[in-house]
N, C-alpha and C positions, 0 to 999 in steps of 0.2 A: 681526158683532152689533155694537151702535152699544154704545162701550166705557161709557158712563153705565148703561146697563143692566145691562152685564158688570159692572159695581161692583156695582151693585146686586140682583145675584144673589151675586155671592163675599163681600158684605159687608167688603170693604177698603177701605183707604184710597187715595185716586185715587194720592197721591205712589209705592204699595207697588204697585199693579196698572199704573202707566206703567213702573215697572222693568221688572217680570216682563213685560209686552208689549213694552218695547224687545228685551229678549234673547231673544225667540221671534222678533220681526220680523229679528235679525242671524243667525239661525242658519237662517232658512227656514221655520219651523212656523206662521207667522201673518202675512200680511200687510193692509196698514190702508190704506183707502181712504176721502179726503175725500167726503162728500156734503152741499155747501152746508158748514153750521155742526157737522157729525156729524160726528167720527171714527167707518170701520167695519171691524170686524178679521175678516177671512177667513180660519179654517183651509186649512191645506194639508196635507188628508188622506192623500195623496200620498208629501208628507216625512213624516209623522206614523206612516204605516205602515210604513214603510222605516227608521224608527228605532226603530220596537215589533219589526221584524223584525230589525235587527241585535242591538241587547242581544238578545232571549230566542235568536238563533243564539251570542253572544260569552257573557254571563253564565250562560246554561246549559249550557255545551257540554261540559264536566266532570260531568254530574249527569244521571243515568239518569232520574229523577222527572222533570224536566224536560221530557222528551222531546215531550211531548203538547204543552205550551206552545209551543213553534215551530211548530205545525199550528193553534195556535189563535188565533196572532196572526196 
């Protein structure tokens, strides 16, 4: 999604969005491509799934009630 459209949808200041996108790019959850004058963000869904699976496994490791959350992720 183009950064400008993302900012419109999230209704946050450009500097805040830029800060968060920079962090997401740094850890590989998002990539950016310049298309002419537009900066386009692409989600790395495989990395996001891996993160959610890790969080579900680690955060819910000792919780009996979370066992279903692991398979849903």
